[in-house]
C-alpha positions as CSV (number, residue, x, y, z in Angstrom):
1,X,23.7,62.5,101.7
2,X,21.2,65.1,101.3
3,X,21.8,68.5,103.1
4,X,19.5,71.1,104.6
5,X,18.7,74.0,102.3
6,X,21.4,76.6,102.0
7,X,18.9,79.2,103.3
8,X,18.4,77.2,106.5
9,X,22.1,76.6,106.9
10,X,23.0,80.2,106.2
11,X,20.5,81.2,108.9
12,X,22.2,78.8,111.5
13,X,25.7,79.8,110.3
14,X,24.9,83.4,111.0
15,X,23.2,83.0,114.5
16,X,25.5,80.4,116.0
17,X,28.7,82.0,114.6
18,X,27.6,85.2,116.2
19,X,27.1,83.5,119.4
20,X,30.6,81.8,119.3
21,X,32.3,85.1,118.4
22,X,30.6,87.0,121.1
23,X,31.0,84.5,124.0
24,X,34.4,83.3,123.1
25,X,36.0,86.5,121.5
26,X,36.9,85.0,118.2
27,X,36.6,86.8,115.0
28,X,33.8,86.1,112.7
29,X,36.0,84.0,110.2
30,X,37.6,81.8,113.0
31,X,34.3,81.3,114.6
32,X,32.7,80.2,111.2
33,X,35.7,77.9,110.7
34,X,35.3,76.2,114.1
35,X,31.5,75.9,113.6
36,X,31.8,74.5,110.0
37,X,34.4,72.0,110.9
38,X,32.5,70.7,114.0
39,X,30.5,67.5,114.1
40,X,27.7,69.6,115.5
41,X,27.6,71.3,112.0
42,X,27.8,67.9,110.2
43,X,24.7,66.8,112.2
44,X,22.9,70.1,111.6
45,X,23.5,69.8,107.9
46,X,21.9,66.3,107.7
47,X,18.0,66.7,107.5
48,X,17.5,63.2,109.0
49,X,19.1,64.3,112.3
50,X,16.2,67.0,112.6
51,X,18.6,69.3,114.5
52,X,16.7,72.5,113.5
53,X,14.1,71.4,116.3
54,X,16.6,73.1,118.8
55,X,16.9,76.5,117.1
56,X,20.2,78.5,117.2
57,X,20.5,78.6,120.9
58,X,20.2,74.8,121.1
59,X,22.7,74.2,118.3
60,X,25.1,76.6,120.0
61,X,24.9,74.7,123.4
62,X,25.5,71.5,121.4
63,X,28.5,73.1,119.7
64,X,29.9,74.3,123.1
65,X,29.4,70.6,124.5
66,X,31.3,69.4,121.6
67,X,34.1,72.0,122.3
68,X,34.3,71.2,125.9
69,X,33.8,67.4,125.9
70,X,34.6,66.5,122.4
71,X,31.3,64.8,122.0
72,X,28.2,66.9,121.0
73,X,25.9,63.9,122.1
74,X,26.9,64.8,125.7
75,X,24.7,68.0,125.3
76,X,21.5,67.9,127.5
77,X,19.6,68.5,124.2
78,X,20.8,65.2,122.9
79,X,21.4,63.0,126.0
80,X,19.3,59.9,126.2
81,X,19.7,59.2,129.9
């Protein structure tokens, strides 16, 4: 599987992790671990998914949806109904 460039992933890591830490009160390392081990991150890292079209706010919303429901595809950004 090809992955997004490290520069793009680093940008999203920084922006999304900051949002996770601020909103949920996690330390940076814990927030990073939660993000990196999520299905949302796997989808972001796959260039064929084209997740960068949503920007950091969208990716954060998708991650939160995954955290709450267990399924990132339930996010309003990804729903097909």
